[in-house]
C-alpha positions in Angstrom: 83.4 56.8 186.0 79.7 56.5 186.7 77.2 55.0 184.3 74.9 58.0 184.7 77.6 60.5 184.0 77.3 62.3 180.6 80.8 62.2 179.1 81.3 64.2 175.9 84.8 62.9 175.1 86.3 59.6 176.2 89.0 57.0 175.5 87.9 53.8 173.8 89.3 50.6 172.2 88.2 49.8 168.7 86.8 46.3 168.9 85.3 45.8 165.5 83.9 47.1 162.2 80.3 47.8 161.5 78.9 47.2 158.0 75.6 48.9 157.2 74.1 48.8 153.7 71.5 51.3 154.6 73.0 54.6 155.6 72.4 58.3 155.3 74.1 59.4 152.0 76.6 61.7 153.8 77.9 58.7 155.8 78.1 56.4 152.8 81.9 56.5 152.3 82.8 56.8 156.0 83.9 53.8 158.1 81.8 52.8 161.1 83.7 51.2 164.0 82.5 49.5 167.2 84.2 51.1 170.2 84.3 50.1 173.9 85.0 53.0 176.4 87.9 52.5 178.7 89.6 54.4 181.6 93.2 55.6 181.3 94.2 52.5 183.3 92.5 50.0 181.0 89.3 49.3 182.9 86.0 49.1 181.1 84.1 52.4 181.2 80.7 51.7 179.6 78.9 49.9 176.8 80.2 49.5 173.3 78.8 51.9 170.7 79.1 52.7 167.0 81.3 55.6 166.0 82.1 57.3 162.7 85.8 57.1 162.0 87.4 60.3 160.9 91.1 59.4 161.3 91.7 56.0 159.8 91.6 54.0 163.0 91.4 50.2 163.0 90.6 47.3 165.2 92.9 47.1 168.3 93.6 50.9 168.3 92.9 53.0 171.4 91.1 56.1 170.2 89.7 59.5 171.4 86.0 59.7 170.8 83.6 62.7 170.8 80.1 61.8 171.8 78.1 64.9 171.2 76.1 65.7 168.1 76.9 69.4 167.6 80.7 68.8 167.9 80.4 65.9 165.5 78.5 67.9 162.9 81.1 70.7 163.2 84.0 68.3 162.6 82.2 66.8 159.6 81.2 70.3 158.4 77.6 69.1 157.9 74.8 71.0 159.7 71.9 68.5 159.7 73.3 65.0 159.5 72.3 62.4 162.1 75.6 61.8 163.8 76.7 61.9 167.4 79.7 59.7 168.0 83.0 60.3 166.1 86.5 59.0 166.4 88.8 62.0 166.3 92.2 60.7 167.2 94.4 57.6 167.7 96.1 57.6 171.0 99.9 57.1 171.0 100.5 56.9 174.7 98.9 57.9 178.0 100.8 59.1 181.0 98.9 59.5 184.3 100.5 61.0 187.4 104.0 60.3 185.9 103.1 56.6 185.1 102.8 55.4 181.5 99.5 53.5 181.4 99.3 52.9 177.7 101.7 52.8 174.7 100.2 52.2 171.3 103.2 50.2 170.0 103.3 47.8 172.9 99.5 47.5 173.4 98.6 47.2 169.8 101.0 44.3 169.3 99.7 42.5 172.4 96.1 43.0 171.2 97.0 41.5 167.8 98.2 38.3 169.5 95.0 37.6 171.3 
């Protein structure tokens, strides 16, 4: 993972909610969450960013994020809205080279204790 690499889809942890009283009308009823990119082995993979939640994720969840405007607009079925970063899935578990590196049930409860 290199900082200059352009990644269109990545894993992230939801680290907070974002409240914005001034939004584009299309985004008015959609939750905004603060996400921090991570690698499959839990290392930090970039700076936090704001994402539109399309799946009902919440703080402490590990999520799958799309970071590309055209894909985001297609998912939301809106051709000209100003959106780039969307949460499109909540991760249940990750297996890498036969090793389980993440399990939502275990990790979500650990995160809640911190």
